KOLLOBA-577790 format. One record per residue (C-alpha): residue in three letters; x, y, z. Coordinates in steps of 0.25 Angstrom, whole numbers, plus 5000, padded with zeros to 4 digits. Layout:
N
  res     x     y     z
  Ala     X     Y     Z
...
***
This chain:
642
  res     x     y     z
  Met  4916  5525  4760
  Ser  4928  5533  4754
  Arg  4934  5527  4741
  Lys  4947  5534  4744
  Leu  4960  5528  4748
  Pro  4968  5536  4758
  Leu  4984  5533  4756
  Ala  4994  5534  4763
  Glu  5009  5537  4757
  Gly  5015  5526  4749
  Glu  5002  5519  4746
  Ser  4992  5519  4734
  Ala  4979  5516  4732
  Arg  4978  5501  4724
  Thr  4963  5498  4718
  Ala  4962  5483  4718
  Cys  4950  5472  4716
  Ala  4945  5463  4725
  Arg  4934  5453  4721
  Gly  4921  5450  4730
  Leu  4907  5443  4729
  Leu  4895  5447  4732
  Arg  4889  5435  4739
  Met  4875  5443  4742
  Gly  4866  5457  4743
  Val  4858  5462  4751
  Glu  4847  5470  4744
  Glu  4846  5484  4753
  Lys  4832  5486  4750
  Thr  4825  5472  4756
  Gly  4837  5467  4762
  Glu  4834  5455  4753
  Leu  4848  5445  4753
  Leu  4853  5443  4739
  Ser  4860  5430  4738
  Ala  4872  5429  4726
  Ser  4864  5424  4717
  Val  4855  5435  4717
  Leu  4863  5447  4719
  Ala  4873  5440  4706
  Gly  4859  5441  4698
  Arg  4855  5457  4701
  Val  4871  5459  4698
  Gly  4869  5451  4686
  Trp  4857  5462  4681
  Ala  4864  5475  4686
  Ala  4876  5469  4677
  Asp  4867  5463  4664
  Leu  4863  5480  4663
  Val  4877  5485  4664
  Ser  4883  5476  4654
  Gly  4872  5479  4645
  Met  4872  5495  4646
  Val  4888  5491  4644
  Ala  4886  5483  4632
  Ser  4876  5494  4625
  Leu  4889  5503  4627
  Leu  4899  5495  4621
  Ala  4891  5489  4610
  Glu  4890  5506  4607
  Arg  4904  5510  4610
  Trp  4913  5498  4606
  Asn  4919  5506  4595
  Thr  4934  5514  4591
  Leu  4926  5527  4592
  Asp  4921  5526  4605
  Val  4932  5520  4612
  Asp  4941  5531  4607
  Val  4930  5542  4613
  Leu  4930  5535  4627
  Ala  4947  5532  4627
  Cys  4952  5547  4624
  Gly  4946  5550  4635
  Val  4937  5562  4632
  Asp  4923  5568  4630
  Ala  4918  5574  4620
  Gly  4919  5586  4625
  Gly  4935  5586  4630
  Gln  4932  5581  4645
  Lys  4941  5570  4648
  Leu  4933  5558  4651
  Pro  4931  5552  4667
  Ser  4937  5539  4669
  Asn  4925  5532  4673
  Ala  4921  5525  4660
  Trp  4905  5528  4663
  Met  4906  5542  4666
  Ala  4916  5541  4654
  Leu  4905  5535  4645
  Arg  4896  5545  4650
  Arg  4903  5557  4646
  Leu  4905  5553  4632
  Gly  4889  5550  4633
  Trp  4890  5534  4632
  Thr  4878  5531  4639
  Val  4869  5516  4640
  Lys  4853  5515  4640
  Pro  4851  5504  4652
  Gly  4840  5493  4648
  Ala  4834  5494  4663
  Lys  4833  5505  4673
  Val  4847  5506  4677
  Asn  4854  5518  4688
  Asp  4865  5525  4681
  Arg  4875  5518  4689
  Ile  4872  5505  4682
  Val  4874  5512  4669
  Arg  4886  5517  4676
  Met  4893  5504  4675
  Ala  4889  5501  4661
  Gln  4897  5515  4657
  Glu  4908  5510  4665
  Gln  4910  5497  4660
  Ala  4909  5499  4646
  Gly  4918  5511  4646
  Arg  4929  5504  4653
  Thr  4928  5493  4642
  Leu  4928  5503  4631
  Arg  4939  5511  4638
  Ala  4948  5498  4638
  Val  4947  5493  4623
  Lys  4953  5507  4617
  Trp  4966  5501  4620
  Arg  4962  5488  4614
  Ala  4957  5497  4601
  Asp  4969  5505  4600
  Leu  4979  5492  4601
  Thr  4971  5487  4591
  Ala  4970  5498  4580
  Ser  4984  5500  4583
  Ile  4988  5486  4578
  Leu  4979  5486  4565
  Lys  4984  5499  4563
  Thr  4999  5491  4562
  Trp  4993  5477  4558
  Pro  5005  5472  4553
  Ala  5008  5462  4541
  Asp  5009  5450  4549
  Pro  5001  5450  4561
  Lys  5007  5439  4567
  Lys  5023  5445  4567
  Arg  5024  5458  4567
  Thr  5037  5464  4564
  Ala  5045  5474  4573
  Asp  5040  5486  4565
  Glu  5027  5482  4566
  Trp  5028  5481  4580
  Asp  5033  5494  4583
  Gly  5021  5499  4575
  Val  5011  5493  4581
  Arg  5017  5496  4597
  Glu  5017  5509  4591
  Ala  5002  5510  4587
  Val  4999  5505  4599
  Pro  4996  5514  4611
  Gly  5008  5510  4622
  Gly  5012  5500  4612
  Gln  5027  5501  4614
  Phe  5024  5492  4629
  Leu  5012  5484  4625
  Pro  5014  5468  4625
  Ser  5017  5462  4610
  Thr  5006  5453  4615
  Val  4996  5464  4616
  Ile  5000  5467  4601
  Thr  4999  5452  4596
  Ser  4987  5447  4603
  Arg  4979  5462  4597
  Thr  4984  5456  4584
  Arg  4980  5442  4583
  Gln  4967  5447  4589
  Ile  4967  5454  4575
  Thr  4972  5444  4568
  Ala  4960  5435  4571
  Phe  4950  5446  4566
  Gln  4958  5446  4554
  Gln  4958  5434  4549
  Lys  4941  5433  4554
  His  4936  5444  4546
  Asp  4951  5448  4536
  Arg  4952  5461  4540
  Leu  4957  5468  4553
  Pro  4948  5473  4564
  Ala  4945  5488  4562
  Asp  4945  5491  4578
  Val  4947  5482  4590
  Phe  4931  5482  4591
  Glu  4931  5476  4579
  Leu  4941  5465  4585
  Glu  4933  5465  4598
  Gly  4919  5465  4600
  Glu  4913  5471  4612
  Pro  4915  5465  4624
  Arg  4906  5458  4634
  Met  4905  5463  4644
  Ala  4903  5459  4660
  Arg  4892  5457  4670
  Met  4897  5465  4680
  Leu  4893  5479  4688
  Leu  4905  5490  4689
  Leu  4902  5498  4702
  Ser  4913  5506  4702
  Ala  4906  5515  4692
  Cys  4894  5516  4700
  Asp  4893  5526  4714
  Ser  4886  5524  4727
  Gln  4872  5524  4719
  Gln  4873  5512  4712
  Ala  4884  5504  4722
  Gly  4892  5505  4735
  Ile  4902  5498  4743
  Glu  4906  5499  4757
  Arg  4916  5492  4767
  Ser  4908  5485  4778
  Asp  4912  5485  4794
  Asp  4921  5472  4790
  Pro  4933  5476  4782
  Gly  4931  5462  4774
  Arg  4915  5466  4769
  Ala  4910  5479  4759
  Leu  4897  5480  4755
  Leu  4892  5485  4741
  Arg  4879  5490  4738
  Leu  4874  5491  4723
  Gln  4859  5492  4715
  Leu  4855  5480  4709
  Pro  4844  5477  4701
  Thr  4833  5469  4704
  Arg  4830  5465  4692
  Pro  4836  5461  4677
  Asp  4829  5473  4671
  Pro  4829  5483  4682
  Gln  4817  5493  4678
  Ser  4818  5504  4688
  Tyr  4827  5508  4699
  Ala  4818  5500  4708
  Asp  4824  5487  4703
  Trp  4838  5491  4709
  Thr  4841  5489  4723
  Trp  4852  5489  4732
  Val  4860  5478  4735
  Ala  4872  5477  4746
  Cys  4883  5466  4743
  Pro  4891  5463  4756
  Ile  4904  5460  4749
  Thr  4917  5453  4756
  Leu  4928  5459  4754
  Pro  4942  5451  4750
  Pro  4954  5451  4761
  Thr  4961  5459  4748
  Val  4954  5472  4751
  Pro  4960  5479  4762
  Ala  4951  5485  4773
  Ser  4956  5498  4770
  Ala  4952  5499  4754
  Val  4942  5507  4747
  Leu  4932  5498  4740
  His  4925  5502  4726
  Leu  4914  5497  4720
  Pro  4916  5484  4717
  Thr  4912  5478  4701
  Leu  4903  5466  4700
  Arg  4904  5452  4692
  Leu  4894  5442  4691
  His  4901  5428  4693
  Gln  4894  5415  4693
  Asp  4881  5421  4700
  His  4889  5429  4710
  Val  4893  5442  4709
  Arg  4908  5446  4710
  Ala  4914  5460  4714
  Asp  4928  5467  4711
  Leu  4931  5473  4722
  Ala  4938  5487  4720
  Phe  4946  5492  4731
  Thr  4957  5501  4734
  His  4969  5502  4745
  Ala  4983  5507  4748
  Val  4997  5500  4743
  Pro  5008  5503  4744
  Lys  5014  5512  4731
  Thr  5021  5505  4722
  Gln  5035  5510  4718
  Arg  5039  5512  4704
  Thr  5052  5513  4706
  Gly  5063  5512  4718
  His  5063  5496  4721
  Thr  5073  5489  4728
  Val  5067  5475  4728
  Ala  5059  5470  4714
  Leu  5054  5456  4712
  Gly  5056  5453  4698
  Val  5044  5443  4691
  Asp  5049  5435  4678
  Trp  5038  5427  4670
  Gly  5039  5414  4667
  Leu  5030  5403  4657
  Asn  5032  5391  4668
  Thr  5039  5399  4678
  Leu  5027  5411  4678
  Leu  5035  5419  4689
  Ser  5048  5421  4693
  Ala  5050  5431  4703
  Gly  5062  5436  4713
  Ala  5067  5449  4720
  Thr  5078  5457  4718
  Arg  5084  5468  4726
  Leu  5091  5483  4720
  His  5102  5488  4730
  Asp  5106  5500  4732
  Asp  5118  5498  4724
  Gly  5111  5495  4710
  Arg  5113  5478  4713
  Ile  5100  5469  4712
  Thr  5100  5456  4718
  Thr  5090  5445  4719
  Leu  5081  5441  4733
  Gly  5081  5427  4732
  Ser  5080  5417  4721
  Gly  5066  5420  4717
  Gly  5053  5414  4714
  Met  5043  5406  4704
  Phe  5031  5405  4700
  Arg  5025  5393  4693
  Ala  5013  5390  4687
  Cys  5015  5380  4677
  Gly  5002  5372  4681
  Val  4992  5383  4681
  Leu  4999  5388  4665
  Ala  4998  5373  4663
  Arg  4983  5374  4667
  Gln  4980  5386  4658
  His  4986  5382  4645
  Arg  4976  5370  4648
  Leu  4965  5377  4648
  Arg  4970  5385  4638
  Arg  4971  5374  4630
  Gln  4955  5371  4633
  Gly  4951  5385  4629
  Glu  4957  5385  4616
  Ser  4950  5369  4613
  Leu  4937  5376  4618
  His  4938  5385  4610
  Thr  4942  5379  4598
  Lys  4930  5370  4600
  Ala  4921  5383  4603
  Asp  4925  5390  4589
  His  4922  5374  4582
  Tyr  4909  5376  4588
  Asp  4905  5390  4583
  Arg  4909  5385  4568
  Leu  4900  5373  4570
  Ile  4889  5383  4575
  Ser  4893  5393  4565
  Gly  4882  5401  4570
  Ala  4869  5393  4572
  Glu  4859  5398  4583
  His  4855  5382  4587
  His  4867  5373  4584
  Ala  4869  5361  4591
  Leu  4883  5364  4595
  Thr  4879  5379  4604
  Gly  4879  5371  4616
  Arg  4891  5367  4616
  Arg  4898  5378  4612
  Gln  4891  5384  4623
  Ile  4898  5374  4632
  Leu  4910  5379  4624
  Thr  4908  5392  4628
  Asp  4908  5388  4643
  Glu  4919  5381  4641
  Ile  4927  5391  4636
  Arg  4923  5401  4648
  His  4926  5392  4658
  Val  4941  5388  4653
  Ser  4944  5403  4652
  Ala  4938  5406  4666
  Arg  4947  5395  4672
  Arg  4960  5402  4662
  Ser  4954  5416  4667
  Asn  4957  5410  4682
  Leu  4968  5403  4681
  Asn  4975  5414  4675
  Asp  4971  5423  4685
  Ala  4975  5413  4698
  Leu  4988  5412  4691
  Ala  4989  5428  4690
  Trp  4987  5431  4704
  Ser  4994  5420  4710
  Ala  5007  5422  4700
  Ala  5004  5438  4705
  Arg  5004  5436  4720
  Trp  5015  5427  4720
  Ala  5025  5439  4714
  Val  5019  5448  4724
  Asp  5022  5440  4734
  Gln  5037  5437  4729
  Ala  5039  5453  4730
  Ile  5033  5455  4744
  Ser  5041  5445  4751
  Ala  5055  5450  4744
  Gly  5050  5466  4747
  Ala  5050  5469  4733
  Thr  5044  5481  4729
  Val  5041  5480  4712
  Asn  5039  5465  4704
  Tyr  5046  5467  4691
  Val  5037  5459  4681
  Glu  5042  5455  4668
  Asp  5034  5459  4657
  Leu  5031  5449  4647
  Arg  5019  5452  4642
  Ser  5021  5452  4628
  Met  5030  5439  4630
  Glu  5031  5429  4618
  Ala  5040  5417  4617
  Arg  5047  5417  4603
  Gly  5046  5404  4597
  Met  5038  5397  4607
  Gly  5024  5396  4600
  Gln  5010  5400  4605
  Gly  5008  5393  4614
  His  5020  5396  4622
  Asn  5019  5410  4621
  Thr  5001  5406  4625
  Arg  5007  5401  4637
  Met  5015  5414  4641
  Ser  5003  5422  4638
  Gln  4995  5415  4647
  Thr  5003  5418  4659
  Val  4995  5429  4664
  Arg  5007  5437  4664
  Gly  4999  5451  4665
  Gln  4989  5446  4674
  Ile  4999  5442  4684
  Val  5005  5456  4682
  Asp  4995  5462  4685
  Arg  4991  5453  4697
  Met  5004  5457  4702
  Cys  5003  5472  4700
  His  4991  5471  4710
  Leu  4995  5462  4720
  Ala  5009  5470  4721
  Ala  5000  5484  4723
  Glu  4996  5477  4735
  Thr  5011  5478  4742
  Gly  5016  5490  4735
  Ile  5024  5482  4724
  Ala  5026  5487  4710
  Val  5024  5478  4698
  Val  5035  5482  4686
  Thr  5037  5475  4673
  Val  5050  5476  4667
  Pro  5054  5471  4651
  Ala  5057  5456  4652
  Arg  5068  5458  4640
  Asn  5080  5449  4645
  Thr  5077  5447  4658
  Ser  5077  5430  4656
  Lys  5088  5432  4644
  His  5098  5440  4654
  Cys  5106  5436  4667
  Pro  5100  5443  4680
  Gln  5113  5446  4684
  Cys  5124  5449  4673
  Leu  5114  5452  4661
  Val  5120  5442  4652
  Pro  5111  5434  4642
  Leu  5109  5420  4649
  Arg  5110  5405  4645
  His  5098  5398  4646
  Arg  5097  5384  4648
  Lys  5087  5373  4650
  Ala  5089  5371  4664
  Pro  5101  5372  4676
  Asp  5105  5357  4672
  Arg  5108  5359  4658
  Pro  5115  5371  4656
  Thr  5117  5367  4641
  Val  5103  5365  4637
  Pro  5098  5379  4631
  Gly  5084  5383  4638
  Trp  5075  5393  4645
  Lys  5075  5391  4658
  Trp  5088  5389  4667
  Ala  5098  5403  4664
  Ile  5112  5404  4664
  Cys  5122  5416  4664
  Pro  5133  5415  4656
  Ser  5141  5428  4663
  Cys  5138  5427  4678
  Asn  5132  5411  4677
  Trp  5119  5415  4685
  Gln  5109  5404  4680
  Gly  5095  5402  4686
  Asp  5082  5399  4681
  Arg  5077  5407  4669
  Asp  5065  5416  4676
  Gln  5073  5416  4690
  Gly  5083  5426  4682
  Ala  5073  5434  4675
  Trp  5066  5440  4686
  Arg  5079  5443  4691
  Arg  5082  5451  4678
  Ile  5067  5458  4681
  Ala  5069  5461  4693
  Ala  5084  5469  4693
  Arg  5078  5474  4679
  Gly  5065  5481  4686
  Leu  5076  5487  4698
  Thr  5085  5493  4690
  His  5073  5499  4678
  Gln  5064  5502  4691
  Ala  5065  5516  4688
  Lys  5059  5514  4674
  Thr  5046  5510  4678
  Val  5034  5514  4674
  Thr  5020  5515  4676
  Asp  5008  5514  4668
  Arg  4998  5524  4671
  Thr  4984  5516  4667
  Ser  4990  5503  4675
  Gly  4999  5508  4685
  Ala  5007  5496  4680
  Met  5023  5498  4681
  Ala  5033  5493  4671
  Ile  5047  5495  4666
  Arg  5048  5496  4652
  Asn  5059  5496  4646
  Val  5075  5493  4651
  Leu  5086  5500  4649
  Asp  5099  5494  4647
  Lys  5107  5503  4659
  Leu  5097  5499  4669
  Glu  5098  5484  4663
  Thr  5114  5482  4666
  Lys  5109  5484  4680
  Ala  5098  5474  4683
  Val  5106  5464  4686
  Ile  5106  5456  4699
  Thr  5118  5454  4708
  Pro  5122  5441  4713
  Thr  5121  5439  4726
  Ala  5130  5429  4736
  Thr  5118  5420  4738
  Gln  5116  5418  4722
  Thr  5126  5410  4715
  Ser  5130  5408  4701
  Arg  5135  5396  4701
  Asp  5131  5386  4690
  Arg  5120  5377  4695
  Ser  5120  5370  4682
  Lys  5117  5355  4686
  Thr  5129  5346  4679
  Gly  5131  5335  4687
  Pro  5122  5325  4698
  Thr  5120  5330  4711
  Lys  5128  5323  4722
  Ala  5123  5324  4736
  Ala  5131  5325  4749
  Cys  5121  5315  4755
  Pro  5112  5309  4746
  Thr  5098  5303  4752
  Pro  5097  5289  4751
  Arg  5086  5283  4743
  Arg  5073  5281  4748
  Arg  5073  5269  4752
  Arg  5086  5268  4759
  Thr  5082  5278  4768
  Pro  5080  5272  4782
  Ser  5065  5271  4789
  Pro  5062  5281  4801
  Ala  5061  5273  4814
  Pro  5051  5260  4812
  Ala  5037  5266  4813
  Gly  5028  5255  4806
  Gln  5034  5245  4793
  Arg  5034  5255  4782
  Pro  5044  5254  4769
  Glu  5059  5263  4770
  Gly  5058  5278  4764
  His  5041  5279  4764
  Ala  5035  5288  4774
  His  5022  5283  4781
  Thr  5009  5291  4777
  Asp  4996  5290  4777
  Arg  4994  5295  4765
  Thr  4990  5286  4752
  Arg  4995  5297  4742
  Leu  5003  5311  4740
  Pro  4996  5325  4744
  Arg  4992  5332  4732
  Ala  5003  5343  4732
  Ala  5013  5330  4734
  Leu  5008  5325  4721
  Arg  5012  5339  4713
  Asn  5028  5342  4720
  Gln  5023  5352  4729
  Gly  5034  5360  4735
  Val  5037  5369  4748
  Thr  5041  5380  4738
  Thr  5028  5378  4729
  Ile  5014  5386  4728
  Ser  5009  5373  4721
  Thr  5011  5361  4715
  His  5011  5355  4701
  His  5019  5349  4692
  Pro  5027  5359  4683
  Arg  5021  5355  4669
  Gly  5007  5356  4672
  Ala  4995  5357  4680
  Ala  4991  5347  4692
  Arg  4976  5349  4688
  Gly  4967  5354  4699
  Ala  4977  5357  4709
  Gly  4971  5371  4708
  Phe  4980  5385  4704
  His  4990  5384  4715
  Leu  4993  5369  4714
  His  4999  5375  4700
  Thr  5009  5384  4704
  His  5023  5386  4709
  Ala  5027  5398  4716
  Thr  5040  5401  4725
  Pro  5035  5407  4738
  Pro  5038  5419  4743
  Arg  5047  5422  4755
  Trp  5040  5430  4764
  Glu  5052  5430  4775
  His  5066  5438  4771
  Val  5075  5426  4771
  Pro  5087  5431  4784
  Asp  5101  5433  4776
  Thr  5114  5441  4775
  Arg  5110  5449  4765
  Pro  5099  5458  4768
  Asp  5094  5458  4755
  Tyr  5092  5445  4752
  Val  5077  5441  4753
  Ser  5075  5425  4748
  Leu  5064  5423  4739
  Ser  5064  5409  4738
***
């Protein structure tokens, strides 16, 4: 099977990953059918052999000298090291002795996993060394000169989020308070990482594993050698096992399959199946329709589309949409408080046990450990579901508007001043980084670029005239200071703060698209600097449908034909005796959705101030649905998003 993907003009190769499950296996020599539990046991024996070798390699090479040797990229003879980690370790002579009879491909998987870990720690080692070199007088509050010094010392520190430096500083401060001294390097600050039980089959060749598509495009066959005992003594203890895999519908029929990574999860074997397929090539410049995405605390995402005309005018396409996740974030904060409480109890038990081997509280401490792990898993699953849902919504909005780029506000280092640690913790847990990563992953399928733009003054200035806005509490309270509603004193534009922000973000991205840079390592696109000359052109031109009239409510609403009271509304034709104003129904209670105020324009329903327990994930998020059809209008450039 060829691993090369043929590409047409205007296409690029995209490698993605899908999750599969090994439900059974067949031993090729005897034809014996292996159940899921038996297969998981044999994969677990191989994973234990690999993880043992990885642990011994890391214990020997977990130091600054060896990590620098691997990161320099050349061997003792001055030749360039290969990109494969296992081959680079062999070029350096870093070998490991297995404790059982294994073939060379099993050793490759161990070296590959250890090499990836050692290469990944290099960036953290340089960051920690730079912070220790420029250690501030007050770690809790750096001066402007100290910030400039640490950014100059850190590789790529000019564009590094300040939260990364701050979090690493807090970690060093905790070490200093415990040991009354600063750590020497990151290897003293962090212990050897705990290796996961997994098999990196990508480091193997056909002598250990192979994968082929079957006649059915939705199925594939994975063949690999597995041990028949936990401590194989000869090559006869290794046999070939064939495992059919049902491919997810996200894997195209024309995609090229690669060897997966096998992981153990609750007596099951999960396969992270990598595949490569052709997608439209994303463009760095040349965009005329863009989607601006703004972050918020209660309204997680606010987005809308804009169009750049030939004469330089920028107009909006519709009124935009919102993705609200108050209920999900409320549940997330509740789990965070529960986890903090469990950690406090666990620390108290540790102080009481104080290293005793047989203590009466040892059993309770183990129960707390399991509960902490369970709460952490729930938080991780909730964050993952929220990130995928929000990213899918943003990409759907771009597809429906015909946008070729998503301009996302770069708030990686955002902290609210004067709001306290609790407020900043809530903002840091809105999984913004995960949402951007998922958005890039989903947008690449349709050739939509995702570009981060600076967030400075996007909510402060008017999107139509760039005059500083006056922020008020609500539209019907124009004299009460607040932050949610924005009013322009110059052009009389007013609207929700987030609705004005996505207009500014999209306009800034369209005018600065020639300044977009692409990271060579990750492929991420970003606009790093804002130029005053281009910023003056980043304004939204009002259209005929966008009025600037004052919408502030100053008096009671007077209807021309008020609806009569329910008791005064006449009943229909007599169909039995019933009170006036009540509809006849056989239900004894309202449906569940009606109890949560479900509307026709919401994905889910919940009370805005908290989560509705037991209602599932999607009943905790509100989102404006995308308009997939074009609304007919006399203006050809108008597309409605709401």
